[in-house]
C-alpha positions, 0 to 999 in steps of 0.5 A: 528613261521611257524616252530613252528606251523609245528612242532605243526602239525605234533605232533598232527597228530601223537597224533591222529594217535595214538588214532585212532590205539588205539582205534582200537586195543581196539575195536579188542581185544574187538571183539576176547574177545566176540569171546571166550565166550562159545558159545550157542547151545555148547554141550558136552557128554561121550560115553564107548566103550563096555558099562558102566560096567568094571572089574578091570584091563580092560583099559577104552576107551571113546569118548568125544563128542562136539556138535553144537546144535545151528542155527550158527557157532562157533569156537573150539580150540583144539590142543597145548597138546599132545607132550611128552605124545601122548594124549591131556592133556587139557582134565580135568578129574574128577573121584568121587566115591559114597562118593565124594573121587576123584580118583588120577590124573595121572601126566605127562609132557606138552610139548605143540604142534600145536594147532588154531581154527577150526569151527563147523556148526549147527549140526556137531560134534567133537569126541575124543577118550580118555583113563581114565587111561591117566588121573587118576589112576583107583585102586579100584572098586566101582561106578564112576562119571565121569566128563570130560571138556575142554576149547576150547579157551573159556572164562568161566563166570559164566553166561556161564560156559564151557560145563562138560561132565558127565557119571556113570561107575560101576567098579569090582573086577575081578573075579578068573578066570578072574584074572587068565586069565590076569595075565596069558596072562600079563606073556606070553606076549600074552596082549599088555602092551597098552591094559592092565591097570594092566600094567600101573595103578594097581598090577603088576604080581608076578613070579610064580603064 
């Protein structure tokens, strides 16, 4: 009887220990889930290098800014998305013209990378330079709405969606003089390919022009 009672005691103690451990795990998981919610005071914005008016063939560079406008520090996560491309692919772009027609998205292979959370104190900003042509194929002129979002490791909900940065840009056809100058620069290798959107997404130069 004593041996049976002792065995029951050990079994009961094991069950209690397991229950406590499970309770602690669920508590931590719940806390982690809460910490991943979109924080209050998270604001995002876009700014374009050299203004918002471009010529088709220009490389369009911009800066995505995350700001903490609240009175409390929050965590944001970046990384895990640059191997194989050299740029962060967790940024998601939607670029539409005035009729709502979207520019086609570029495709690439995401091979991961290092990532982790960082603190952003009240009043601080995180800025990330980006290039539009890395994300969408800019192949026609027009007035476009640019929308950019990053998950930052947060869990979006209907009440707290991910913040979206928005801006408008205008892309015009080049004049004959601008087009000739650009083509001659490409053909003479005076303009590096990385600084020429035509070499990436637009029409290729034709020999003899």
